[in-house]
N, C-alpha and C positions, 0 to 999 in steps of 0.2 A: 717380554719373555716369549711371546708367541712366535717370534722369529727364530728362537733358539731351540734346536733339536738336541736330542741325546747324541753324545759324541759317537762318531761312526764306529770306533773300535769297541765301545761299550755294546753297541748293537751287534757287531760282528761276534763278540764273545758269546752272546746269547744264541746266535744262529749256530755257531760251531758246537756249543754245548748240546743243543738239540740234535745235531747231526751225529754227535758222539753217542748219544743215547740210542740212536738207530743203528749203531755198529760201524760208523764211518771213522777211519783214522785220518785225520787231517794234518797235513804238513803246513805249518804256518810260516809263510813268507810275507806277511802283511805288516806287522808292527815292528818297529825298530828297538826292541828291547834286547840288549846284549845277552847272549846265552853263556858267555864266558864269565868266570867269577873275577872279582878283584884279586889283586896280588895277595898271596897268603898272609903276608905280614900286616896287611890292612885289616884282615879279619881277626888276626891275633891281637892287634892293638885294640880293636873294638871289644874283644873279650876281656882283656885285662882292665880296660877302663870301666866296663860295665860291672866288673866284680868289686870295684871300690864302693864302699858304703856312701860316700859323699857325691856320687855321680848322678843322682836321680832326681834332683830338684830342677826348678826352672832355670833356664839360661837367659842372659840378656839377649834382646833382639839383635844386637850387634855381635853376639858371641864373644868368646875370649879374644884378646888381642893376638894371641898366638895363632888362632885360626885365620884371622884377617891377614896376618903376616905371611901365612902359608900361601894365600892367594897372591899376595904381593910378590912373593918369591917366584911363584910359577909364572906370573905375567912377565917378570924380569927375565927369567930363564928362557921362556918360549918366544916372547915377542920383543924383548929388549925395552919394555915399557916400565916406567916408574909410576906406582900407584901409592897414594898416601893412605896408610891403613886406618888413620883416624877419621878421615873425611870423605875419601873417594871410593868407598866400598860399602855395600849393604848385603849381608848374607840373606839367602833365600831358601825356602823349603822346596828346592828345585826351581828351575826357571819358569815353568809353566805358571805357577802362582804369581811369580814376580811380573810376568808379562801381563797377566790379567789385572793384578793390583795396580800396575803402572797406569793402565787405561783408566781405572777408577780414580786415581790420584790426580791425573793430568787433564783428561778430556772432559770438556763441558758439552752440554747438549748443542748439537749443530756444528761442532768443530769438525773440520775435514782431516781425515787420516789417510795418508798415502800407503797403500798396501800392495806388495807384489802379487802377481797372479801367474803361476801357482803360489800358494802361501801355506804357512803353518796355521791351522784353523783358529788357534787362540788369538792371533792378531785380529781377525775379523770378529770373533765372538766378544772379545774384550771391548772392541770399539762399539759394537752394537749395544751391549749392556750399559755402556757409559753414555749412550745417546749420540755418539759420533757418527759422521757420515763418511763411509769408505769411498775412496777413489782408487781404482785398481790400475796398477802399472804392469802391463804385460811383460813377461819374461820370455823372450823369443830366441830361437836358435841362431837366427841371423845377427843377433846382438850379443852373442855369447851368454845368453840367459841373464843379462844385466838389464836393469830398468833404464829406459831411454829418458834421461832427465830432461833433455831438450824438447821432448814431445809432450811434456806436461804443460798445459796452458798456464800462462802467467797468472791469470786470475785464480786458478786452482792452487798454484804454488803459493801465492800470496795469502790465501785463506787457510792453508794447511797448518796444523798444529804439530803433528807427528809424521814420521816416515819410517817404515819398517824395512830392514834389509836382513838377509839371512844367508850367510856364506861361511863354509860350504853349505849348499842349499838342500833343504828338505822340502820337496821330494826329488829335486832334479839331480843332485850330486854335483852341481856346477860350483866353481870357485870364482872369487873376485880378486883381481890384482890390486896392489896398493894404489896404483894410479886411479882406479875407480873410486876408492875411498877418498883420495885427495880431491877429486872432482865433486864428490858428494858433500864433503865438508864445506867447500866453497859455495855450493848450491844452498846448503842449509844456512850459511851465514847471510847470503843474499836475501833469502825469503823468511828468515827468522823461524826456522823449523827445527824441532828436536829430532835428531836421528836416534833410532833405537836399533842397534845392531845386535843380532842374536847368533852366537857362534858355538853352540854345543858340540859341533862336529869338527872343530878346528884341529884337534889332534888325532882324528880318524882320517888319515890321509895316506896315499900310496906312492907319492913322488918323493923327491929328495928334500923338498922344502915344505915347511908347515905353512898353510895359508895365513895371510896377514890378519891382524886386528886393526880396526879403525883407530884404535888408540895410538897407533904408530904415526898417525898424521899430526903434524903441527896444528894446534888449535882445536883438535877434536874434542877435548874435554869441555870446551866452551859451548858446544852444540850437540853433544852426543853422550849417550850412555850405552853400555854394552852388557849383554847378558851372557854368562858362561856357566858351565855345568860340568860335573864329574860323571853324569849319567852315562854318556857314551865314551868319553875320553878314558875313564878309569873303570868301566864296567860296573857302575854303581847306580843304575837307574832307580832301583827301589829304595835307595838310601835318601833320596831327595836332597841332594847337595847342589846348591847353585849360588851365584852371586851376581850383583850388578855393580859395575864400576863406571867412573867417569864424572859427568857433570854434577857438581855438588848440590845446587838448588833442586835438581830433579831427584837426586837420591834422598835429600831431606824430605821431600814430599812423599816419596815412596815409603820411607821409614816411618813417617808419621802415620800413614794409613796402616802399615803392618803392625804397629803397636796396638792398634784397635782390632786387628783381624786374626792374629795368631799369638802364640806364646813362646816363640823361639823354637830351637831344635833340641834334640836329646844330646847332652854334652859328650858322651862317649862317641857318638857318630861324628861330631865335629873333630874330636881328637884323632879318630881313625882317618878322617878325610884330610886332616893336616898332614898326617904321615903319608897318605897316598900322593899328595901333591909334591912331596919331596923325593919320590921314587926316581931312580935313574931312567933317562930317556930310553934306554935299551929295552926296558920292559914294554913300553908302548910300541916301540918299533917291532918287537917280536909279535905282539898281538896284532898289529896292523898287517904283518906278513900272512897271518892266518886269514884275515879278512880279504886280503888281496887274492889269495888262492880261491876263496869262495866266489869272489867277484868274477874271476876269470872263468870259472866253471859255468856260471850263469850266462855271461856274455858270449862265450864260445858256443854254448848250446843254442842260444837265441839266434846268433849269426848263422849257424848251420841250418836254421829254418828259413833263412833269407830275411830275417828281421834287421832293419837298419838301426842298431842300438849303439849308443855311446858307451864307452867304458869309463866310468867316473873316476876322477882322481882323488876323491874324498867322499866322506859320508858313508852311510850304511845301505845305500839304495841304488838300484838300477831303474831308470826311467824308460819303460818299455812301450814302444808303439804297438797298437793292436791292429788286427786285420781290418781292412775296409769293410763297411757294412755293419760293423758292431758299434755299440756305445759302451763306454767304459764300465758302467755299473753292471750291465747285463753280461758283459764279457767276464768280469771278475766272478760273478755269481755262477756262471756256467762252468768256469774253471774249478770252482769250489765243489759244485755238485757232481760234475762229471769226471774230474781228474783228482779230486781230493787234495787240491793245492789251493791255499788261500793267499791272495794278494790284495792290495788296496787299489780300488778304482781311482783313476786320476782326478775325477771330479770331486773327491773328498777335499782336494786342495784348491778348488776354484774352477771356474769355467774353462780356463786355458789348460786344464788337465784332461779335458775330453779328448778321447783318442789314445789314451795312455793308461797303463797300470804301473804302480810302484811295487817293485820286488825287493824285499829285504834280504840281507846276507847274514841274518842272526840265527842261523841253524848250523849244527855241525856239518862238516864236509860230506859225510855219508848221507845225511838227510837232504842236503842240497842236491847231491847227485841223484838220489831217488826222486826228489821232486822234479828235477829237470827231465828225467826220463819219462815220468808221468805226463808232464806238461808237453814234452815233444810228441809223445804218442797221441795225445789228445789234439794238439795243434794241427797235426797232419790230417785229422779227420774233418777239419773245418772247411 
C-alpha cells in the first residue's frame, strides 16, 4: 500500500475547497464528469421504479435478464456485435470497480501487465495492489497514439498476463481503427495475453462514425474482455452503470470475486439504465453537438495563443502542450492559483504526460468561454 497515493482528483477537491473558503471561484476543467443530465425519460423511469414497494431489496449480481438484454441490444445497434446475455456479460458498479476487481481476480504476484502510457490511473493501481509488474507501452504522436506492439520485447510479451487498451483514449482523445484491434487480437493469440479494452467514451464522438469495439474482430472473445459504461455516453456518471463483455472464463472469475465484494446494484437504477440504452441515437448525436461546440471553443482559443493542439475526434478532453520551461504539475497549479481555472496535469496519467495538461469540456458554453478568456489572459503573461 505504500506505493498507493490518494487519487489526484480527491486531493484536488480538497485544494479547491480550501481556495473557495478564501473567496476564489474556480472553473473546473479538470475532471470528466458530464455536466448535462440524462434524458428526462431516464429520470422519470427511475422515479416510477423507485416508487414501487418491491423495488428496494437486493438484486442478483447479474441483475435482471432485461438489463443484460439492454446491453446486448446496445452492442448490436452500435457495433453490430452479438453478445450472449446469459454468459458473455457481467454488470458492474461503474467500470472503475470492474477494472480494479479484474486485476484482483486475474493477476498473481509477479505477473507482467502491459499498460499504455499515458494511462487511466486505475490500470496501474489495480496492477500494483494485485502484486503485478507493470510494463509501460508509450503512446506517441508519431504512432497515432497507438502502442507499438512490435517494440515490445518477445520475452516481455511472453511473460505478460494482461494488456490494457483504452480508445477513445483518456486523456489523449485519440481513437483506434479496427485494423489496430485486428493486429492486437493476433498479438494476444500469439503470446497468450488477455486483452482488456476499456471504451467508456465510444459514443462521445464528433465524426460521422462511432469508434469501433474490439468485439467486432473475429476471435476477440477468445482473448479479450471489454469494459463499457453509461457514465459518459448517457450522462450518468453518478449512477455507476457499467458492464464487462467478452471472454467467458475471465468474466466468470470477475463475477466470482464480485459476489464476495459487493451486493449488486439498486434495481430501479438498472431499470432506468435499460431504458437509457434503448434511446434513439439522435439524442446522443444532439448531445455530442454540444460537446463539439465546446471543444471548438477551447481548441480555437489555444491555437490563437500559438499552441500546437490537436482537435480530438472523441472523448471529453483536449490534450494540451504547455510552454517550455514548465513541468505539468506546477503549470496546472499556477493556472489554478493565478487564473482560477483548474485542469489536470498530464503526469497524473503517467510519465509520458509530462509537458501536457488535460482540459475537460464538461462545463456549459458560457463557463468554457469565461475559462478560456481567463486562461488566455494568464498565458500571455508567461
